[in-house]
Structure formats: structure tokens, C-alpha cells
N, C-alpha and C positions, 0 to 999 in steps of 0.2 A: 506149243506154249504160245498164247497171244501177248504182243508186247503192249500194255497198256500206259506206257511212258509216252506223255506228250512234250515235245520241245517247247520251251518258253524261254522270253527273256525279260530280266528283272534288272531295275536299276537299284544299285546299294552304294551307300559311301565307300570310297576306296578303303578306308580305316576299317570298315566291317570286313570287306572282301579280303583284305590283308590278315585280319582275325581268323576268318574261317578257313582260309589256305594255310596258316600255319596249325590250326587245330587239325584239319585234315591230313596234313603229313604227319604230324604225331599219331593219330588213329589210322593212317596208313589207308585212307580213302582220297578218292577222287574229289575236287572241289564239288562236282556237281552232286556226287552220293553225299558228301557229307551236308550240304544245301537239304537234300531230301531227306536224310536222316533227322536234321534239325527242325524241319516242318513237321516230320511225322510225329517225333517226340512230342513237340506243341500241340499238336491236334488232339493226341491220346491224352495228355494232361488236361488240356482243356474239356474235353468231354469227360473225364473222370470229375472235374470240378462240376461241371454244370450236372452231371448225373448225382452228386452229393447233395446239391439244392433242392433237389425233386424230392 
């Protein structure tokens, strides 16, 4: 299996980072996996909304 995950660096407010860390702990995910999940969920929801407009 090919790993298509690309390392990246982002800058976020400390308050946002803390909130994501707290949620990740509850969801039993790493911080990185939680960020990835949040981004994927947003992308899916965004694309669904765009498809409804068409």
C-alpha cells in the first residue's frame, strides 16, 4: 500500500489547537488524525453543498 500522506505545517491559534487536542483525546485519536478527520469531513460537506447547488 502506497502512503499518500504528505507532511505539512500549519499555523493555528493556541485556543484552536487546545480544542482539537481535547476533542482528539475524547475521540481517542491523535492530534494529526483529528485534524485530518476534521478537514476530510469539511471537504465532504462542502462538496455535497456544491452538488446541491448544481
